[in-house]
N, C-alpha and C positions, 0 to 999 in steps of 0.2 A: 319452215318454222324452226326445225331442229337446229340448223346452223345459227339462226338468229339467237335462239335461246342460249346456245353454247357461248356465242360472242358476248351476250349480255352477262352471263355468269362470269366469264373471264374478266370482263370490264369491271364488274362489281368487286371481284377479288382484287384486281389491280388498284381500284379506288380505295378499298379497305387497307391494302398494304401501304399505299401512299399516305393515306390519312394517319395510319398508325405510325409510320416513319416520321411524318411531320410532327405528330404529337410527342413522340419520343424525343425528337430534336428540341421541341419547345420545353419539355420537362428538363432535359439535360441543360439547356441554356438557362432556365430559371434556377436550377440547382447551382450552377456555376455562378450565376449572378448573386444568389444568396450567400454562397461561400465567400465570394469576393467581398461582399458587403460586410459580412461578419469579420473578415480579416482586417479590413480597413477601420472598422469601428474599434476593434481590439487595439490596433496600432494607435489610434487617436487617444483612447482611454489610457493606454500605457504611457504614451508620450506626455500627456497632460499631467499624469501623476508624477512623472519625472520632472516636469517643469515646476510643479508645485513644490517638490523637494528642493529644486534649485534655488528657490527663494531664500532658503536658509543656508545655502552653500555659496561661497564666493567663486563664481564661475565667470568666464570671459563672455563678452557680448557675442563673440563669434560662435561659441558653443550654444548659447541661447538661440542664435539664428539657425543653427543646424537642427536643433530640437523643434523649433517652431516651423521650420520649412518641412520637416518630416510630417508633422501634424497637418499642416496646410495641404500637402500633397494628398494625404488620405482623405481629408475633408472634401477636396475637389473630386476625388474618385467616388466618394459616397454621393455627392451631388449629381454626378453623372449616372450612377446606378439607381439613384432614388431621387429624381428631380422634384418630386412633390414635397420634399422635406424643407420647409421654409426656414427653420432655425439653422440649418446647415449653411445657407447663404449668408446669414447674419454672422455666423462664426467665421466664415471665410473672410469676410470684410474686416472683422476684428483682428484676425491674424495678419492680414496684409498691412493694416495700419500699424500694428505693433512692430512688425518686422522692419518697416520703413524708418521707425524711430531708433533702431539699434545702430550703434556706432561700431562697425566691424574693425576699425583701426585703433580702437581704444585698447590700451595695454591691459593684460589680464591682472587680476588682483594678486597681491603678494602672497607667498605661500603661507606666511604666518598671520594672514588677515582674518582667518576664521577662528572662532571660539568654540571649543567643543562643548556641547550641552552638558548640563550637570546631571540630568536624569538619565539612567541607564537605558531606558526605553527610547528616549530621544537620541541617544548615542547610536543605538542600533539602527534607527531610522536614518540618521545622518550617514552612516557607513553604507547602508543599503541604497541610499539615494546616489551616492558616488558610484557604486557598482552598477546601478541601472544606467547612469549617464555614460559610463564607459562601454556598456553593452550596446546602447543605442548608437554611440559614436562608431563603434566597430562595425555594426550592421550597416550604417550609412556609408562607411568607407568601402565595405565589400560590394555594395550596390553601385559604386562609382560616383557617389554623391559628394564625397569629401576628398580633397586633394591629399596626397600622401604626406606632404610636409605639415599641413594643418592637422592631420590625424595624429602624427607623432607628437607634435607640440601639445595638443589638447589632452591626449591620453597620458602623456608624461606628467602634465599638471595634475590630472586627476589621480594618477598613481602616487604622486608625492603627497597629495592631500590625504589619500587613504592610508598611506604609511604613517603620517603624523597622527591621524585619528586613532589608528590601532595602537601605536606606541604610547600616546597620551592616555588612552584607556587603560592599558596595562600598568602604567605608572600610577594612575589614580587608584586602581585596585590594589596595587602593592602598598601604597600609602595607607589605605584603609586597613589592610592586613597587619601592617606594623602597629597601628594604633590599637588594634585588637590583640596585639601580642601573638599574632599568627605568623611567626617568622618563616616557617616552611612555605606557606602560601605566598608570602611576600617575595621570597627567593625565586619561586617558580615564575611569578609575574615578571620580575626583572630579567630572568634568563630568557623568557620568550621575547621580551622587548629588545634585548641585546641581539638575539638571534635574527629578529626581523631587520634590524639595522645592518647587521653584518652581512645579510644575504643580498643587500643592494649591489647590483653590478657596478654602479658608479658611485663612489664615495665622495662626499663633499663636506663642507664645514658643518652642516647640520648633523649628518649621520655620524661623523667622527666625534664631534663635540658631545652630542647626546650619548653616544656609546661610551665615551670615557666617563661621563658623569654617572651613568647607570652602573658601569663596572665598579666604580668607587663605592657606590651605595651597596652593590652586591657584596663587595669585600667586607664592608661593615656588618652587614646582616650575617654573613658567614662567620665572622669573628664572634658576633653575639651568640650564634647558634653553638659554636665550639665552646664558648664560655659557659653557656647554659648546660650543655651536655657534660662538661667537666664537673660542674657543680652537682648535677644529678648523679653522676658516677660516684663522686666523693661522698655525697649524702647516702647513697645506697650502700657503699662500702662501710661507712660508719654505722649504719643501721644493722648490717650483717654482723659487724664486729661486736656490737652491743648484744645482739642475740646470742652470739657464740660465747661471749663473756658470761652472760646470764645462764647459759646452758651448762657451761663447765665450771661455774663458780662453786666454791666449797659450800656444801650444804651446812646450814646452821643447825646446831643441836639444841634441842629444847630441854 
């Protein structure tokens, strides 16, 4: 009986170890599944937010395809990890239909096709949308989902649009500063805009023409500042002279 009892104890211990190992494996697999699900849901949310911003930004059909393909891939992964979610299947079909309607051979919009929003908050959203699209494009390129030639062309297009948005925003702020007679602030805005244009590694008609215009405006502002400073100095000197004349003037006798 004793050997049988020992064997049973050993068997129970082995069974307990096996059950525990299986449970740990299941827990680990479930944790990995949840993490993967969370990751792909985050990718879908981020990509759809970027696609929403793209509605107000002139982007190529090819870039829209890259963004939608990214969201579609994560939706399919979510469907695989969570097959009971019926709404995911509907969204997959919607994306597939939308992507088929895109014309990848269509020429991208002209660089000056966009209009910068008037509201500062909208301007920030506009620039943030461009940055997000460039980040997604770079991520897809690193994953091997985008050809190097396509990446360079699309990223360059976004970079140029971001430059124009930044420069136009600085110009607009400079114009507001001039209207408010804040010449110092206006000068700073123009200097930043000129610096952004001059920093471009490849100069073209836009950067050179815009830079020349802004430099001319900057010279006018600097001349106005020098004139204003000279007037202030002259006024101060006259005031000090009057004070000295009054101080050393001959006292009247009563």
